[in-house]
RODO-2510 file (C-alpha; in nm, 4 decimals, decimal comma):
residues 286
     n   res          X          Y          Z
     1     x     1,9888   -12,1868    -2,3237
     2     x     2,1578   -12,0793    -2,0126
     3     x     2,5517   -12,2148    -2,0022
     4     x     2,4660   -12,4234    -1,7261
     5     x     2,1561   -12,6021    -1,8774
     6     x     2,4084   -12,6539    -2,1863
     7     x     2,6945   -12,7914    -1,9860
     8     x     2,4506   -13,0303    -1,8224
     9     x     2,3003   -13,1497    -2,1521
    10     x     2,6428   -13,2246    -2,2786
    11     x     2,8294   -13,3603    -2,0054
    12     x     3,0634   -13,0756    -1,9798
    13     x     3,2009   -12,8479    -1,7390
    14     x     3,0195   -12,5026    -1,7454
    15     x     3,3580   -12,3119    -1,7543
    16     x     3,4116   -12,5072    -2,0737
    17     x     3,0967   -12,4226    -2,2455
    18     x     3,1667   -12,0728    -2,1228
    19     x     3,4947   -12,0311    -2,2860
    20     x     3,3584   -12,1980    -2,6241
    21     x     3,0912   -11,9570    -2,6169
    22     x     3,3226   -11,6781    -2,5174
    23     x     3,5594   -11,7621    -2,8075
    24     x     3,2842   -11,7528    -3,0813
    25     x     3,1272   -11,4123    -2,9596
    26     x     3,5001   -11,2422    -2,9616
    27     x     3,5246   -11,3335    -3,3488
    28     x     3,1346   -11,2390    -3,4204
    29     x     3,1559   -10,9084    -3,1763
    30     x     3,4706   -10,8459    -3,0222
    31     x     3,5472   -10,5628    -3,2782
    32     x     3,3224   -10,2747    -3,2191
    33     x     3,1236   -10,1824    -3,5123
    34     x     3,0862    -9,8074    -3,4761
    35     x     2,8643    -9,7490    -3,7942
    36     x     2,5688    -9,5650    -3,6995
    37     x     2,2188    -9,4069    -3,8177
    38     x     2,3168    -9,0493    -3,6505
    39     x     2,1017    -9,1075    -3,3562
    40     x     2,2145    -9,2642    -3,0480
    41     x     2,0745    -9,3540    -2,7326
    42     x     2,2905    -9,3400    -2,3951
    43     x     2,1942    -9,4984    -2,0679
    44     x     2,3052    -9,6825    -1,7753
    45     x     2,1534   -10,0097    -1,5944
    46     x     2,2307   -10,1373    -1,2531
    47     x     2,4765   -10,4328    -1,2179
    48     x     2,3541   -10,5086    -0,8635
    49     x     2,4642   -10,3598    -0,5021
    50     x     2,7327   -10,0893    -0,4277
    51     x     2,6472    -9,8626    -0,7420
    52     x     2,7833   -10,0527    -0,9922
    53     x     2,6653    -9,9340    -1,3372
    54     x     2,7195   -10,0533    -1,7059
    55     x     2,6661    -9,7815    -2,0021
    56     x     2,5103    -9,9046    -2,2751
    57     x     2,5015    -9,7248    -2,6152
    58     x     2,2390    -9,8185    -2,9102
    59     x     2,1683    -9,6974    -3,2465
    60     x     1,8118    -9,5401    -3,1962
    61     x     1,6843    -9,6473    -3,5232
    62     x     1,7918    -9,9647    -3,5385
    63     x     1,7939   -10,0768    -3,1922
    64     x     2,1207   -10,2024    -3,2013
    65     x     2,3692   -10,2363    -2,9148
    66     x     2,6938   -10,0628    -3,0332
    67     x     2,8768   -10,0710    -2,7302
    68     x     2,8671   -10,1111    -2,3630
    69     x     3,1192    -9,9981    -2,0944
    70     x     3,1654   -10,0035    -1,7095
    71     x     3,0657    -9,7588    -1,4619
    72     x     2,8764    -9,4247    -1,5895
    73     x     3,1469    -9,1661    -1,5604
    74     x     3,3071    -8,9285    -1,7752
    75     x     3,6029    -9,1674    -1,8634
    76     x     3,3292    -9,4307    -1,9803
    77     x     3,2079    -9,2296    -2,2661
    78     x     3,5652    -9,1033    -2,3370
    79     x     3,6475    -9,4555    -2,3914
    80     x     3,3795    -9,5099    -2,6522
    81     x     3,4431    -9,2060    -2,8509
    82     x     3,8190    -9,2199    -2,8183
    83     x     3,8228    -9,5082    -3,0585
    84     x     3,5332    -9,4051    -3,2832
    85     x     3,6803    -9,3385    -3,6357
    86     x     3,6502    -8,9562    -3,7021
    87     x     3,3968    -8,9783    -3,9787
    88     x     3,1321    -9,1735    -3,7866
    89     x     3,2280    -8,9026    -3,4850
    90     x     3,0969    -8,6165    -3,7333
    91     x     2,8059    -8,8080    -3,8512
    92     x     2,6609    -8,8120    -3,4876
    93     x     2,3550    -8,5626    -3,5140
    94     x     2,1957    -8,6306    -3,1988
    95     x     2,2445    -8,8179    -2,8603
    96     x     1,9306    -8,8867    -2,6201
    97     x     1,9828    -8,9249    -2,2402
    98     x     1,9007    -8,8349    -1,9220
    99     x     2,0497    -8,5244    -1,7280
   100     x     2,3311    -8,7071    -1,6106
   101     x     2,6225    -8,4668    -1,5845
   102     x     2,9006    -8,7005    -1,7098
   103     x     2,7373    -8,8311    -2,0101
   104     x     2,6656    -8,4470    -2,1185
   105     x     3,0484    -8,3526    -2,0548
   106     x     3,1624    -8,6529    -2,2744
   107     x     2,9317    -8,6053    -2,5566
   108     x     3,0110    -8,2039    -2,5837
   109     x     3,3911    -8,2827    -2,5793
   110     x     3,3918    -8,5339    -2,8480
   111     x     3,0977    -8,4616    -3,0842
   112     x     3,0324    -8,0691    -2,9958
   113     x     2,7968    -8,0319    -3,3013
   114     x     2,5381    -8,3160    -3,2039
   115     x     2,2379    -8,2249    -3,0644
   116     x     2,1659    -8,3462    -2,6874
   117     x     1,8025    -8,4289    -2,6300
   118     x     1,7070    -8,4932    -2,2660
   119     x     1,4532    -8,8008    -2,2534
   120     x     1,0930    -8,7097    -2,1016
   121     x     1,0833    -9,0401    -1,9076
   122     x     1,4001    -8,9306    -1,7016
   123     x     1,2691    -8,5759    -1,6046
   124     x     0,9421    -8,7210    -1,5130
   125     x     1,0763    -8,9615    -1,3064
   126     x     1,3272    -8,7331    -1,1515
   127     x     0,9833    -8,5017    -1,0560
   128     x     0,8310    -8,8204    -0,9018
   129     x     1,1251    -8,7834    -0,6700
   130     x     1,0063    -8,4446    -0,5851
   131     x     0,6564    -8,5765    -0,5134
   132     x     0,8029    -8,8021    -0,2710
   133     x     0,9890    -8,5388    -0,0961
   134     x     0,7384    -8,3286    -0,0359
   135     x     0,5033    -8,6039     0,0660
   136     x     0,7665    -8,6948     0,3307
   137     x     0,7745    -8,3818     0,4575
   138     x     0,3915    -8,3357     0,4857
   139     x     0,3840    -8,6073     0,6734
   140     x     0,6074    -8,4971     0,9493
   141     x     0,3833    -8,1864     0,9874
   142     x     0,2856    -8,1762     1,3484
   143     x    -0,0164    -7,9965     1,3030
   144     x    -0,1859    -8,3145     1,1308
   145     x    -0,3715    -8,5383     1,3447
   146     x    -0,2394    -8,9134     1,3737
   147     x    -0,5262    -8,9988     1,1187
   148     x    -0,4149    -8,7635     0,8855
   149     x    -0,0299    -8,8696     0,8763
   150     x    -0,1508    -9,2189     0,8322
   151     x    -0,3458    -9,1373     0,5476
   152     x    -0,0328    -8,9869     0,3773
   153     x     0,2219    -9,2328     0,4863
   154     x     0,0481    -9,4810     0,2969
   155     x     0,0336    -9,2814    -0,0122
   156     x     0,3541    -9,2964    -0,1939
   157     x     0,2878    -9,5309    -0,4742
   158     x    -0,0911    -9,4173    -0,5347
   159     x     0,0829    -9,0660    -0,5704
   160     x     0,3703    -9,2042    -0,8158
   161     x     0,1507    -9,3989    -1,0665
   162     x    -0,0287    -9,2664    -1,3495
   163     x    -0,3975    -9,1971    -1,3148
   164     x    -0,4598    -9,4654    -1,5735
   165     x    -0,2995    -9,7282    -1,3636
   166     x    -0,4640    -9,6780    -1,0441
   167     x    -0,7106    -9,9351    -0,9119
   168     x    -1,0622    -9,8849    -0,8252
   169     x    -0,9834    -9,9248    -0,4787
   170     x    -0,6902    -9,6777    -0,5209
   171     x    -0,8877    -9,3722    -0,6833
   172     x    -1,1444    -9,2673    -0,4015
   173     x    -0,8255    -9,3009    -0,1525
   174     x    -0,6124    -9,0812    -0,3869
   175     x    -0,8884    -8,8057    -0,4199
   176     x    -0,9333    -8,8081    -0,0341
   177     x    -0,5477    -8,7766     0,0039
   178     x    -0,5613    -8,4909    -0,2642
   179     x    -0,8623    -8,3315    -0,0868
   180     x    -0,6684    -8,3248     0,2377
   181     x    -0,3490    -8,1941     0,1557
   182     x    -0,3166    -7,8889    -0,0875
   183     x     0,0808    -7,9232    -0,1479
   184     x     0,0240    -8,2619    -0,2310
   185     x    -0,2610    -8,1737    -0,4845
   186     x    -0,0317    -7,8939    -0,6339
   187     x     0,2468    -8,1258    -0,6993
   188     x     0,0282    -8,4096    -0,8214
   189     x    -0,1277    -8,1758    -1,0589
   190     x     0,2215    -8,0584    -1,1687
   191     x     0,3020    -8,3763    -1,2482
   192     x     0,0469    -8,4408    -1,5025
   193     x     0,1007    -8,0876    -1,6431
   194     x     0,4551    -8,1576    -1,7037
   195     x     0,4202    -8,4579    -1,9627
   196     x     0,2136    -8,2283    -2,1990
   197     x     0,5044    -8,0089    -2,2281
   198     x     0,6336    -8,2461    -2,5043
   199     x     0,2941    -8,2334    -2,6827
   200     x     0,3780    -7,9032    -2,8269
   201     x     0,4884    -7,9372    -3,2231
   202     x     0,7009    -7,6467    -3,2539
   203     x     0,9877    -7,4794    -3,0610
   204     x     0,8202    -7,1647    -2,9747
   205     x     0,5151    -7,3544    -2,8370
   206     x     0,7376    -7,5913    -2,6244
   207     x     0,9278    -7,2803    -2,4908
   208     x     0,5809    -7,1319    -2,3752
   209     x     0,4609    -7,4610    -2,2440
   210     x     0,7555    -7,4912    -2,0300
   211     x     0,7856    -7,1456    -1,8981
   212     x     0,4240    -7,1763    -1,8329
   213     x     0,4764    -7,4668    -1,6102
   214     x     0,8066    -7,3293    -1,4484
   215     x     0,5767    -7,0389    -1,3430
   216     x     0,3207    -7,2440    -1,1925
   217     x     0,5714    -7,4661    -1,0103
   218     x     0,7407    -7,1706    -0,8846
   219     x     0,4047    -7,0455    -0,7175
   220     x     0,4093    -7,3603    -0,5278
   221     x     0,6863    -7,2019    -0,3091
   222     x     0,7703    -7,5644    -0,2093
   223     x     1,1791    -7,6057    -0,1899
   224     x     1,1784    -7,9449    -0,3541
   225     x     0,9827    -7,7878    -0,6803
   226     x     1,1826    -7,4358    -0,6895
   227     x     1,5410    -7,6896    -0,7081
   228     x     1,3722    -7,8917    -0,9621
   229     x     1,2426    -7,5649    -1,1656
   230     x     1,6214    -7,4742    -1,1580
   231     x     1,7475    -7,7966    -1,2932
   232     x     1,4944    -7,7729    -1,5873
   233     x     1,6426    -7,4040    -1,6803
   234     x     1,9715    -7,4886    -1,6467
   235     x     1,8762    -7,7829    -1,9239
   236     x     1,6265    -7,6477    -2,1174
   237     x     1,8341    -7,6613    -2,4523
   238     x     1,8190    -8,0499    -2,4332
   239     x     1,4403    -8,0295    -2,3314
   240     x     1,3589    -7,7906    -2,6246
   241     x     1,5877    -7,9847    -2,8680
   242     x     1,3202    -8,2533    -2,8788
   243     x     1,1207    -8,0386    -3,1436
   244     x     1,3760    -8,1056    -3,3654
   245     x     1,5010    -8,4648    -3,2907
   246     x     1,2006    -8,6730    -3,1147
   247     x     1,4639    -8,9259    -3,0054
   248     x     1,4219    -9,0666    -2,6503
   249     x     1,5839    -9,3426    -2,4448
   250     x     1,2421    -9,5213    -2,3917
   251     x     1,3588    -9,8071    -2,6677
   252     x     1,6808    -9,8045    -2,4286
   253     x     1,4740    -9,8781    -2,1383
   254     x     1,3315   -10,1676    -2,3130
   255     x     1,6589   -10,3373    -2,3661
   256     x     1,7743   -10,2631    -2,0658
   257     x     1,4981   -10,4690    -1,9184
   258     x     1,5793   -10,7631    -2,1488
   259     x     1,9836   -10,6920    -2,0480
   260     x     1,8571   -10,7578    -1,6773
   261     x     1,6607   -11,0941    -1,7607
   262     x     1,9744   -11,1997    -1,9570
   263     x     2,1847   -11,1640    -1,6352
   264     x     1,9288   -11,3485    -1,4375
   265     x     1,8932   -11,6222    -1,6309
   266     x     2,3021   -11,6301    -1,6366
   267     x     2,2713   -11,5852    -1,2592
   268     x     2,4893   -11,2856    -1,2841
   269     x     2,7981   -11,2695    -1,5346
   270     x     3,1279   -11,2583    -1,3162
   271     x     3,3377   -11,1826    -1,6354
   272     x     3,2254   -10,8429    -1,7588
   273     x     3,3954   -10,8864    -2,0976
   274     x     3,1674   -11,2031    -2,1714
   275     x     2,8651   -11,0232    -2,0158
   276     x     2,9154   -10,7384    -2,2730
   277     x     2,9416   -10,9833    -2,5925
   278     x     2,6253   -11,1362    -2,4898
   279     x     2,4498   -10,8096    -2,5045
   280     x     2,5657   -10,7591    -2,8304
   281     x     2,4882   -11,0657    -2,9080
   282     x     2,1212   -11,0316    -2,7897
   283     x     2,0513   -10,7003    -2,9702
   284     x     2,2060   -10,6939    -3,3363
   285     x     1,9423   -10,4409    -3,4374
   286     x     1,7525   -10,4517    -3,7908
***
């Protein structure tokens, strides 16, 4: 139950209930248990306005939240690794994450032998941003009629949806849009083909799939697409690592959704330490 409901039920001040709960949680979860399976996943969740974030680390195998820290900077992960026993540091085999440079730097600094695996979900999500950039540019094309510009303007969510999630009403609209605009058709096809890179079952096959996709993407000669290709090539080591370590942050994405729900139920936690303890309590692992 939320703190406020417990307080009302027991006829107590909500601060009293919160302090009792926090005291119990500090006994149970105050000391970080750094033990792990060797496979970690790192991601951040938004704490609301003004770009406030909480970095969350889980054991990929058990789903246990090991640690949560303020912000998503190098020093955030540094704090986690700095306090970790040396043996636990050495036992980290692989870490799943997005292509966020501060996370990469910290992992390379503290556990250089661990394999970094970039998450497929985040990469595809980043390409959705590319599609949206292309859409906005096409919409501003003065050579298009007002009707054509209107069709493109209202197409944002259709382009970003997976084909299976399109409604019966949206499917013909999308077909019309892709027939109307070649550049949007190109990036939409590229999005579907991008996902297939992770279907490869060997390193050689995945390398070939990645290079083939990048070659097709460069042929579009679209600046946002070329920039995305350069990013992939700069991070190819962590993309190809998936053939050895099939880990991802999707499990953590589900955890993050539940963490957000936890925050909503409590109408936000003004005490960050209490919030982190509640997160640990909610995700003890299996």
